[in-house]
N, CA, C and O atoms as a Maestro MAE file, in Angstrom:
{
 s_m_m2io_version
 :::
 2.0.0
}

f_m_ct {
 s_m_title
 :::
 protein
 m_atom[276] {
  # First column is atom index #
  i_m_mmod_type
  r_m_x_coord
  r_m_y_coord
  r_m_z_coord
  i_m_residue_number
  s_m_chain_name
  s_m_pdb_residue_name
  s_m_pdb_atom_name
  i_m_atomic_number
  :::
  1 25 -2.171 6.038 -0.132 1 A "UNK " " N  " 7
  2 3 -3.428 6.303 0.513 1 A "UNK " " CA " 6
  3 2 -3.426 5.531 1.832 1 A "UNK " " C  " 6
  4 15 -3.189 4.323 1.843 1 A "UNK " " O  " 8
  5 25 -3.678 6.195 2.901 2 A "UNK " " N  " 7
  6 3 -3.750 5.550 4.203 2 A "UNK " " CA " 6
  7 2 -5.192 5.341 4.628 2 A "UNK " " C  " 6
  8 15 -5.986 6.281 4.628 2 A "UNK " " O  " 8
  9 25 -5.531 4.124 4.985 3 A "UNK " " N  " 7
  10 3 -6.898 3.777 5.370 3 A "UNK " " CA " 6
  11 2 -6.903 3.058 6.709 3 A "UNK " " C  " 6
  12 15 -5.893 2.484 7.117 3 A "UNK " " O  " 8
  13 25 -8.036 3.090 7.390 4 A "UNK " " N  " 7
  14 3 -8.172 2.379 8.650 4 A "UNK " " CA " 6
  15 2 -9.204 1.255 8.564 4 A "UNK " " C  " 6
  16 15 -9.198 0.345 9.393 4 A "UNK " " O  " 8
  17 25 -10.064 1.311 7.595 5 A "UNK " " N  " 7
  18 3 -11.147 0.342 7.443 5 A "UNK " " CA " 6
  19 2 -10.707 -0.839 6.563 5 A "UNK " " C  " 6
  20 15 -10.282 -0.623 5.428 5 A "UNK " " O  " 8
  21 25 -10.799 -2.081 7.060 6 A "UNK " " N  " 7
  22 3 -10.394 -3.240 6.260 6 A "UNK " " CA " 6
  23 2 -11.188 -3.402 4.963 6 A "UNK " " C  " 6
  24 15 -10.630 -3.801 3.940 6 A "UNK " " O  " 8
  25 25 -12.464 -3.099 5.001 7 A "UNK " " N  " 7
  26 3 -13.285 -3.208 3.791 7 A "UNK " " CA " 6
  27 2 -12.847 -2.185 2.757 7 A "UNK " " C  " 6
  28 15 -12.745 -2.498 1.571 7 A "UNK " " O  " 8
  29 25 -12.592 -0.980 3.199 8 A "UNK " " N  " 7
  30 3 -12.117 0.066 2.284 8 A "UNK " " CA " 6
  31 2 -10.769 -0.319 1.702 8 A "UNK " " C  " 6
  32 15 -10.511 -0.113 0.516 8 A "UNK " " O  " 8
  33 25 -9.908 -0.880 2.548 9 A "UNK " " N  " 7
  34 3 -8.595 -1.324 2.078 9 A "UNK " " CA " 6
  35 2 -8.749 -2.340 0.947 9 A "UNK " " C  " 6
  36 15 -8.120 -2.198 -0.102 9 A "UNK " " O  " 8
  37 25 -9.567 -3.346 1.149 10 A "UNK " " N  " 7
  38 3 -9.781 -4.361 0.114 10 A "UNK " " CA " 6
  39 2 -10.330 -3.753 -1.160 10 A "UNK " " C  " 6
  40 15 -9.896 -4.103 -2.258 10 A "UNK " " O  " 8
  41 25 -11.283 -2.844 -1.019 11 A "UNK " " N  " 7
  42 3 -11.889 -2.207 -2.193 11 A "UNK " " CA " 6
  43 2 -10.857 -1.429 -3.003 11 A "UNK " " C  " 6
  44 15 -10.834 -1.509 -4.231 11 A "UNK " " O  " 8
  45 25 -10.004 -0.678 -2.310 12 A "UNK " " N  " 7
  46 3 -9.009 0.120 -3.019 12 A "UNK " " CA " 6
  47 2 -7.845 -0.726 -3.523 12 A "UNK " " C  " 6
  48 15 -7.374 -0.517 -4.641 12 A "UNK " " O  " 8
  49 25 -7.372 -1.676 -2.721 13 A "UNK " " N  " 7
  50 3 -6.216 -2.484 -3.110 13 A "UNK " " CA " 6
  51 2 -6.555 -3.380 -4.298 13 A "UNK " " C  " 6
  52 15 -5.840 -3.367 -5.299 13 A "UNK " " O  " 8
  53 25 -7.617 -4.145 -4.204 14 A "UNK " " N  " 7
  54 3 -8.027 -5.024 -5.301 14 A "UNK " " CA " 6
  55 2 -8.791 -4.274 -6.388 14 A "UNK " " C  " 6
  56 15 -8.652 -4.562 -7.577 14 A "UNK " " O  " 8
  57 25 -9.595 -3.314 -5.961 15 A "UNK " " N  " 7
  58 3 -10.438 -2.579 -6.895 15 A "UNK " " CA " 6
  59 2 -9.664 -1.841 -7.961 15 A "UNK " " C  " 6
  60 15 -10.078 -1.805 -9.120 15 A "UNK " " O  " 8
  61 25 -8.531 -1.244 -7.577 16 A "UNK " " N  " 7
  62 3 -7.794 -0.506 -8.598 16 A "UNK " " CA " 6
  63 2 -7.109 -1.440 -9.593 16 A "UNK " " C  " 6
  64 15 -6.856 -1.047 -10.731 16 A "UNK " " O  " 8
  65 25 -6.810 -2.659 -9.182 17 A "UNK " " N  " 7
  66 3 -6.255 -3.641 -10.122 17 A "UNK " " CA " 6
  67 2 -7.330 -4.021 -11.148 17 A "UNK " " C  " 6
  68 15 -7.067 -4.081 -12.348 17 A "UNK " " O  " 8
  69 25 -8.529 -4.272 -10.657 18 A "UNK " " N  " 7
  70 3 -9.637 -4.602 -11.570 18 A "UNK " " CA " 6
  71 2 -9.929 -3.446 -12.516 18 A "UNK " " C  " 6
  72 15 -10.114 -3.647 -13.716 18 A "UNK " " O  " 8
  73 25 -9.970 -2.237 -11.970 19 A "UNK " " N  " 7
  74 3 -10.251 -1.057 -12.784 19 A "UNK " " CA " 6
  75 2 -9.125 -0.800 -13.784 19 A "UNK " " C  " 6
  76 15 -9.373 -0.400 -14.922 19 A "UNK " " O  " 8
  77 25 -7.907 -1.028 -13.358 20 A "UNK " " N  " 7
  78 3 -6.756 -0.855 -14.233 20 A "UNK " " CA " 6
  79 2 -6.849 -1.779 -15.451 20 A "UNK " " C  " 6
  80 15 -6.561 -1.370 -16.575 20 A "UNK " " O  " 8
  81 25 -7.253 -3.020 -15.210 21 A "UNK " " N  " 7
  82 3 -7.417 -3.979 -16.316 21 A "UNK " " CA " 6
  83 2 -8.558 -3.568 -17.242 21 A "UNK " " C  " 6
  84 15 -8.453 -3.658 -18.465 21 A "UNK " " O  " 8
  85 25 -9.650 -3.115 -16.626 22 A "UNK " " N  " 7
  86 3 -10.822 -2.732 -17.412 22 A "UNK " " CA " 6
  87 2 -10.536 -1.513 -18.292 22 A "UNK " " C  " 6
  88 15 -10.940 -1.480 -19.454 22 A "UNK " " O  " 8
  89 25 -9.839 -0.512 -17.742 23 A "UNK " " N  " 7
  90 3 -9.558 0.715 -18.481 23 A "UNK " " CA " 6
  91 2 -8.259 0.649 -19.273 23 A "UNK " " C  " 6
  92 15 -7.945 1.560 -20.039 23 A "UNK " " O  " 8
  93 25 -7.502 -0.436 -19.085 24 A "UNK " " N  " 7
  94 3 -6.204 -0.597 -19.731 24 A "UNK " " CA " 6
  95 2 -5.274 0.577 -19.399 24 A "UNK " " C  " 6
  96 15 -4.605 1.128 -20.273 24 A "UNK " " O  " 8
  97 25 -5.253 0.941 -18.127 25 A "UNK " " N  " 7
  98 3 -4.400 2.025 -17.631 25 A "UNK " " CA " 6
  99 2 -3.625 1.526 -16.422 25 A "UNK " " C  " 6
  100 15 -4.021 0.563 -15.765 25 A "UNK " " O  " 8
  101 25 -2.523 2.192 -16.141 26 A "UNK " " N  " 7
  102 3 -1.696 1.829 -14.995 26 A "UNK " " CA " 6
  103 2 -2.149 2.619 -13.764 26 A "UNK " " C  " 6
  104 15 -1.767 3.775 -13.583 26 A "UNK " " O  " 8
  105 25 -2.955 1.992 -12.933 27 A "UNK " " N  " 7
  106 3 -3.417 2.614 -11.699 27 A "UNK " " CA " 6
  107 2 -2.714 1.913 -10.537 27 A "UNK " " C  " 6
  108 15 -3.084 0.800 -10.161 27 A "UNK " " O  " 8
  109 25 -1.720 2.555 -9.982 28 A "UNK " " N  " 7
  110 3 -0.937 1.912 -8.926 28 A "UNK " " CA " 6
  111 2 -0.743 2.845 -7.737 28 A "UNK " " C  " 6
  112 15 0.390 3.175 -7.386 28 A "UNK " " O  " 8
  113 25 -1.809 3.261 -7.134 29 A "UNK " " N  " 7
  114 3 -1.723 4.079 -5.925 29 A "UNK " " CA " 6
  115 2 -1.500 3.129 -4.755 29 A "UNK " " C  " 6
  116 15 -2.344 2.274 -4.487 29 A "UNK " " O  " 8
  117 25 -0.371 3.265 -4.053 30 A "UNK " " N  " 7
  118 3 -0.125 2.375 -2.916 30 A "UNK " " CA " 6
  119 2 -1.162 2.594 -1.811 30 A "UNK " " C  " 6
  120 15 -1.430 3.729 -1.414 30 A "UNK " " O  " 8
  121 25 -1.729 1.516 -1.329 31 A "UNK " " N  " 7
  122 3 -2.732 1.558 -0.275 31 A "UNK " " CA " 6
  123 2 -2.123 0.955 0.978 31 A "UNK " " C  " 6
  124 15 -1.564 -0.141 0.936 31 A "UNK " " O  " 8
  125 25 -2.231 1.668 2.098 32 A "UNK " " N  " 7
  126 3 -1.680 1.173 3.358 32 A "UNK " " CA " 6
  127 2 -2.645 1.434 4.496 32 A "UNK " " C  " 6
  128 15 -3.388 2.415 4.509 32 A "UNK " " O  " 8
  129 25 -2.603 0.521 5.445 33 A "UNK " " N  " 7
  130 3 -3.364 0.738 6.672 33 A "UNK " " CA " 6
  131 2 -2.688 1.829 7.493 33 A "UNK " " C  " 6
  132 15 -1.464 1.962 7.479 33 A "UNK " " O  " 8
  133 25 -3.477 2.588 8.191 34 A "UNK " " N  " 7
  134 3 -2.947 3.599 9.108 34 A "UNK " " CA " 6
  135 2 -1.957 2.963 10.081 34 A "UNK " " C  " 6
  136 15 -0.914 3.543 10.381 34 A "UNK " " O  " 8
  137 25 -2.289 1.772 10.572 35 A "UNK " " N  " 7
  138 3 -1.437 1.111 11.555 35 A "UNK " " CA " 6
  139 2 -0.105 0.663 10.951 35 A "UNK " " C  " 6
  140 15 0.898 0.569 11.660 35 A "UNK " " O  " 8
  141 25 -0.093 0.388 9.654 36 A "UNK " " N  " 7
  142 3 1.165 0.070 8.995 36 A "UNK " " CA " 6
  143 2 2.044 1.315 8.914 36 A "UNK " " C  " 6
  144 15 3.250 1.249 9.151 36 A "UNK " " O  " 8
  145 25 1.441 2.427 8.584 37 A "UNK " " N  " 7
  146 3 2.191 3.683 8.552 37 A "UNK " " CA " 6
  147 2 2.714 4.034 9.935 37 A "UNK " " C  " 6
  148 15 3.844 4.501 10.078 37 A "UNK " " O  " 8
  149 25 1.904 3.812 10.938 38 A "UNK " " N  " 7
  150 3 2.312 4.064 12.313 38 A "UNK " " CA " 6
  151 2 3.487 3.158 12.695 38 A "UNK " " C  " 6
  152 15 4.444 3.616 13.321 38 A "UNK " " O  " 8
  153 25 3.420 1.892 12.327 39 A "UNK " " N  " 7
  154 3 4.511 0.964 12.600 39 A "UNK " " CA " 6
  155 2 5.803 1.380 11.921 39 A "UNK " " C  " 6
  156 15 6.875 1.302 12.521 39 A "UNK " " O  " 8
  157 25 5.709 1.824 10.669 40 A "UNK " " N  " 7
  158 3 6.892 2.300 9.960 40 A "UNK " " CA " 6
  159 2 7.478 3.528 10.655 40 A "UNK " " C  " 6
  160 15 8.696 3.658 10.777 40 A "UNK " " O  " 8
  161 25 6.618 4.415 11.103 41 A "UNK " " N  " 7
  162 3 7.068 5.622 11.808 41 A "UNK " " CA " 6
  163 2 7.756 5.279 13.124 41 A "UNK " " C  " 6
  164 15 8.606 6.033 13.599 41 A "UNK " " O  " 8
  165 25 7.394 4.156 13.705 42 A "UNK " " N  " 7
  166 3 7.988 3.746 14.975 42 A "UNK " " CA " 6
  167 2 9.210 2.852 14.789 42 A "UNK " " C  " 6
  168 15 9.773 2.360 15.767 42 A "UNK " " O  " 8
  169 25 9.623 2.639 13.537 43 A "UNK " " N  " 7
  170 3 10.860 1.924 13.275 43 A "UNK " " CA " 6
  171 2 10.719 0.479 12.838 43 A "UNK " " C  " 6
  172 15 11.729 -0.200 12.655 43 A "UNK " " O  " 8
  173 25 9.504 -0.012 12.666 44 A "UNK " " N  " 7
  174 3 9.330 -1.376 12.169 44 A "UNK " " CA " 6
  175 2 9.687 -1.421 10.688 44 A "UNK " " C  " 6
  176 15 9.596 -0.415 9.985 44 A "UNK " " O  " 8
  177 25 10.090 -2.583 10.230 45 A "UNK " " N  " 7
  178 3 10.443 -2.731 8.816 45 A "UNK " " CA " 6
  179 2 9.175 -2.926 7.983 45 A "UNK " " C  " 6
  180 15 8.133 -3.312 8.512 45 A "UNK " " O  " 8
  181 25 9.269 -2.658 6.680 46 A "UNK " " N  " 7
  182 3 8.118 -2.903 5.796 46 A "UNK " " CA " 6
  183 2 7.650 -4.359 5.863 46 A "UNK " " C  " 6
  184 15 6.453 -4.632 5.781 46 A "UNK " " O  " 8
  185 25 8.585 -5.280 6.012 47 A "UNK " " N  " 7
  186 3 8.244 -6.704 6.127 47 A "UNK " " CA " 6
  187 2 7.453 -6.965 7.410 47 A "UNK " " C  " 6
  188 15 6.479 -7.719 7.401 47 A "UNK " " O  " 8
  189 25 7.872 -6.341 8.511 48 A "UNK " " N  " 7
  190 3 7.213 -6.557 9.802 48 A "UNK " " CA " 6
  191 2 5.771 -6.059 9.817 48 A "UNK " " C  " 6
  192 15 4.923 -6.624 10.509 48 A "UNK " " O  " 8
  193 25 5.495 -5.003 9.055 49 A "UNK " " N  " 7
  194 3 4.126 -4.476 9.034 49 A "UNK " " CA " 6
  195 2 3.289 -5.095 7.912 49 A "UNK " " C  " 6
  196 15 2.108 -4.774 7.775 49 A "UNK " " O  " 8
  197 25 3.891 -5.982 7.110 50 A "UNK " " N  " 7
  198 3 3.125 -6.735 6.123 50 A "UNK " " CA " 6
  199 2 2.908 -6.072 4.776 50 A "UNK " " C  " 6
  200 15 1.976 -6.433 4.058 50 A "UNK " " O  " 8
  201 25 3.743 -5.114 4.419 51 A "UNK " " N  " 7
  202 3 3.541 -4.439 3.135 51 A "UNK " " CA " 6
  203 2 3.770 -5.367 1.943 51 A "UNK " " C  " 6
  204 15 3.276 -5.095 0.849 51 A "UNK " " O  " 8
  205 25 4.500 -6.444 2.136 52 A "UNK " " N  " 7
  206 3 4.752 -7.392 1.049 52 A "UNK " " CA " 6
  207 2 3.503 -8.200 0.689 52 A "UNK " " C  " 6
  208 15 3.487 -8.899 -0.324 52 A "UNK " " O  " 8
  209 25 2.474 -8.106 1.500 53 A "UNK " " N  " 7
  210 3 1.261 -8.884 1.260 53 A "UNK " " CA " 6
  211 2 0.201 -8.119 0.454 53 A "UNK " " C  " 6
  212 15 -0.852 -8.674 0.141 53 A "UNK " " O  " 8
  213 25 0.466 -6.881 0.126 54 A "UNK " " N  " 7
  214 3 -0.496 -6.071 -0.611 54 A "UNK " " CA " 6
  215 2 -0.541 -6.472 -2.075 54 A "UNK " " C  " 6
  216 15 0.457 -6.926 -2.633 54 A "UNK " " O  " 8
  217 25 -1.685 -6.306 -2.686 55 A "UNK " " N  " 7
  218 3 -1.838 -6.580 -4.120 55 A "UNK " " CA " 6
  219 2 -1.178 -5.470 -4.932 55 A "UNK " " C  " 6
  220 15 -0.468 -5.745 -5.899 55 A "UNK " " O  " 8
  221 25 -1.409 -4.224 -4.543 56 A "UNK " " N  " 7
  222 3 -0.792 -3.081 -5.199 56 A "UNK " " CA " 6
  223 2 0.587 -2.883 -4.582 56 A "UNK " " C  " 6
  224 15 0.708 -2.788 -3.361 56 A "UNK " " O  " 8
  225 25 1.605 -2.822 -5.393 57 A "UNK " " N  " 7
  226 3 2.974 -2.722 -4.903 57 A "UNK " " CA " 6
  227 2 3.212 -1.412 -4.147 57 A "UNK " " C  " 6
  228 15 2.744 -0.346 -4.547 57 A "UNK " " O  " 8
  229 25 3.947 -1.525 -3.052 58 A "UNK " " N  " 7
  230 3 4.238 -0.370 -2.202 58 A "UNK " " CA " 6
  231 2 5.718 -0.012 -2.214 58 A "UNK " " C  " 6
  232 15 6.167 0.774 -1.379 58 A "UNK " " O  " 8
  233 25 6.483 -0.576 -3.147 59 A "UNK " " N  " 7
  234 3 7.934 -0.411 -3.167 59 A "UNK " " CA " 6
  235 2 8.385 1.052 -3.213 59 A "UNK " " C  " 6
  236 15 9.263 1.455 -2.451 59 A "UNK " " O  " 8
  237 25 7.792 1.831 -4.092 60 A "UNK " " N  " 7
  238 3 8.232 3.222 -4.257 60 A "UNK " " CA " 6
  239 2 7.983 4.057 -3.007 60 A "UNK " " C  " 6
  240 15 8.846 4.837 -2.602 60 A "UNK " " O  " 8
  241 25 6.835 3.906 -2.402 61 A "UNK " " N  " 7
  242 3 6.541 4.694 -1.209 61 A "UNK " " CA " 6
  243 2 7.385 4.221 -0.033 61 A "UNK " " C  " 6
  244 15 7.760 5.033 0.814 61 A "UNK " " O  " 8
  245 25 7.690 2.947 0.039 62 A "UNK " " N  " 7
  246 3 8.547 2.422 1.107 62 A "UNK " " CA " 6
  247 2 9.953 3.015 0.976 62 A "UNK " " C  " 6
  248 15 10.558 3.405 1.975 62 A "UNK " " O  " 8
  249 25 10.466 3.081 -0.241 63 A "UNK " " N  " 7
  250 3 11.781 3.679 -0.456 63 A "UNK " " CA " 6
  251 2 11.817 5.112 0.081 63 A "UNK " " C  " 6
  252 15 12.789 5.522 0.715 63 A "UNK " " O  " 8
  253 25 10.766 5.853 -0.176 64 A "UNK " " N  " 7
  254 3 10.716 7.238 0.303 64 A "UNK " " CA " 6
  255 2 10.558 7.314 1.818 64 A "UNK " " C  " 6
  256 15 11.145 8.183 2.464 64 A "UNK " " O  " 8
  257 25 9.783 6.424 2.374 65 A "UNK " " N  " 7
  258 3 9.547 6.441 3.823 65 A "UNK " " CA " 6
  259 2 10.771 6.043 4.619 65 A "UNK " " C  " 6
  260 15 11.038 6.629 5.667 65 A "UNK " " O  " 8
  261 25 11.517 5.070 4.152 66 A "UNK " " N  " 7
  262 3 12.668 4.599 4.907 66 A "UNK " " CA " 6
  263 2 13.972 5.243 4.454 66 A "UNK " " C  " 6
  264 15 15.033 4.961 5.011 66 A "UNK " " O  " 8
  265 25 13.898 6.098 3.458 67 A "UNK " " N  " 7
  266 3 15.068 6.850 3.036 67 A "UNK " " CA " 6
  267 2 16.061 6.081 2.194 67 A "UNK " " C  " 6
  268 15 17.245 6.416 2.180 67 A "UNK " " O  " 8
  269 25 15.612 5.073 1.500 68 A "UNK " " N  " 7
  270 3 16.477 4.305 0.619 68 A "UNK " " CA " 6
  271 2 16.418 4.937 -0.767 68 A "UNK " " C  " 6
  272 15 15.335 5.231 -1.273 68 A "UNK " " O  " 8
  273 25 17.577 5.145 -1.380 69 A "UNK " " N  " 7
  274 3 17.561 5.743 -2.725 69 A "UNK " " CA " 6
  275 2 17.761 4.726 -3.810 69 A "UNK " " C  " 6
  276 15 17.772 5.076 -4.990 69 A "UNK " " O  " 8
  :::
 }
 m_bond[275] {
  # First column is bond index #
  i_m_from
  i_m_to
  i_m_order
  :::
  1 1 2 1
  2 2 3 1
  3 3 4 2
  4 3 5 1
  5 5 6 1
  6 6 7 1
  7 7 8 2
  8 7 9 1
  9 9 10 1
  10 10 11 1
  11 11 12 2
  12 11 13 1
  13 13 14 1
  14 14 15 1
  15 15 16 2
  16 15 17 1
  17 17 18 1
  18 18 19 1
  19 19 20 2
  20 19 21 1
  21 21 22 1
  22 22 23 1
  23 23 24 2
  24 23 25 1
  25 25 26 1
  26 26 27 1
  27 27 28 2
  28 27 29 1
  29 29 30 1
  30 30 31 1
  31 31 32 2
  32 31 33 1
  33 33 34 1
  34 34 35 1
  35 35 36 2
  36 35 37 1
  37 37 38 1
  38 38 39 1
  39 39 40 2
  40 39 41 1
  41 41 42 1
  42 42 43 1
  43 43 44 2
  44 43 45 1
  45 45 46 1
  46 46 47 1
  47 47 48 2
  48 47 49 1
  49 49 50 1
  50 50 51 1
  51 51 52 2
  52 51 53 1
  53 53 54 1
  54 54 55 1
  55 55 56 2
  56 55 57 1
  57 57 58 1
  58 58 59 1
  59 59 60 2
  60 59 61 1
  61 61 62 1
  62 62 63 1
  63 63 64 2
  64 63 65 1
  65 65 66 1
  66 66 67 1
  67 67 68 2
  68 67 69 1
  69 69 70 1
  70 70 71 1
  71 71 72 2
  72 71 73 1
  73 73 74 1
  74 74 75 1
  75 75 76 2
  76 75 77 1
  77 77 78 1
  78 78 79 1
  79 79 80 2
  80 79 81 1
  81 81 82 1
  82 82 83 1
  83 83 84 2
  84 83 85 1
  85 85 86 1
  86 86 87 1
  87 87 88 2
  88 87 89 1
  89 89 90 1
  90 90 91 1
  91 91 92 2
  92 91 93 1
  93 93 94 1
  94 94 95 1
  95 95 96 2
  96 95 97 1
  97 97 98 1
  98 98 99 1
  99 99 100 2
  100 99 101 1
  101 101 102 1
  102 102 103 1
  103 103 104 2
  104 103 105 1
  105 105 106 1
  106 106 107 1
  107 107 108 2
  108 107 109 1
  109 109 110 1
  110 110 111 1
  111 111 112 2
  112 111 113 1
  113 113 114 1
  114 114 115 1
  115 115 116 2
  116 115 117 1
  117 117 118 1
  118 118 119 1
  119 119 120 2
  120 119 121 1
  121 121 122 1
  122 122 123 1
  123 123 124 2
  124 123 125 1
  125 125 126 1
  126 126 127 1
  127 127 128 2
  128 127 129 1
  129 129 130 1
  130 130 131 1
  131 131 132 2
  132 131 133 1
  133 133 134 1
  134 134 135 1
  135 135 136 2
  136 135 137 1
  137 137 138 1
  138 138 139 1
  139 139 140 2
  140 139 141 1
  141 141 142 1
  142 142 143 1
  143 143 144 2
  144 143 145 1
  145 145 146 1
  146 146 147 1
  147 147 148 2
  148 147 149 1
  149 149 150 1
  150 150 151 1
  151 151 152 2
  152 151 153 1
  153 153 154 1
  154 154 155 1
  155 155 156 2
  156 155 157 1
  157 157 158 1
  158 158 159 1
  159 159 160 2
  160 159 161 1
  161 161 162 1
  162 162 163 1
  163 163 164 2
  164 163 165 1
  165 165 166 1
  166 166 167 1
  167 167 168 2
  168 167 169 1
  169 169 170 1
  170 170 171 1
  171 171 172 2
  172 171 173 1
  173 173 174 1
  174 174 175 1
  175 175 176 2
  176 175 177 1
  177 177 178 1
  178 178 179 1
  179 179 180 2
  180 179 181 1
  181 181 182 1
  182 182 183 1
  183 183 184 2
  184 183 185 1
  185 185 186 1
  186 186 187 1
  187 187 188 2
  188 187 189 1
  189 189 190 1
  190 190 191 1
  191 191 192 2
  192 191 193 1
  193 193 194 1
  194 194 195 1
  195 195 196 2
  196 195 197 1
  197 197 198 1
  198 198 199 1
  199 199 200 2
  200 199 201 1
  201 201 202 1
  202 202 203 1
  203 203 204 2
  204 203 205 1
  205 205 206 1
  206 206 207 1
  207 207 208 2
  208 207 209 1
  209 209 210 1
  210 210 211 1
  211 211 212 2
  212 211 213 1
  213 213 214 1
  214 214 215 1
  215 215 216 2
  216 215 217 1
  217 217 218 1
  218 218 219 1
  219 219 220 2
  220 219 221 1
  221 221 222 1
  222 222 223 1
  223 223 224 2
  224 223 225 1
  225 225 226 1
  226 226 227 1
  227 227 228 2
  228 227 229 1
  229 229 230 1
  230 230 231 1
  231 231 232 2
  232 231 233 1
  233 233 234 1
  234 234 235 1
  235 235 236 2
  236 235 237 1
  237 237 238 1
  238 238 239 1
  239 239 240 2
  240 239 241 1
  241 241 242 1
  242 242 243 1
  243 243 244 2
  244 243 245 1
  245 245 246 1
  246 246 247 1
  247 247 248 2
  248 247 249 1
  249 249 250 1
  250 250 251 1
  251 251 252 2
  252 251 253 1
  253 253 254 1
  254 254 255 1
  255 255 256 2
  256 255 257 1
  257 257 258 1
  258 258 259 1
  259 259 260 2
  260 259 261 1
  261 261 262 1
  262 262 263 1
  263 263 264 2
  264 263 265 1
  265 265 266 1
  266 266 267 1
  267 267 268 2
  268 267 269 1
  269 269 270 1
  270 270 271 1
  271 271 272 2
  272 271 273 1
  273 273 274 1
  274 274 275 1
  275 275 276 2
  :::
 }
}
């Protein structure tokens, strides 16, 4: 999910972890800022755009975006 609003980002990134615990389900939709996606498209690394700092893991989508199998 790509977002531009910092408040929305926090709600979705942390919120789905809380909801996942409450419902006892695996809710792991990767949440990214639009600007992070833009940086990746321009050749920046996932580390450079800060994807390692997210609460919800972005590993799977990063693999697809950068073409790593």
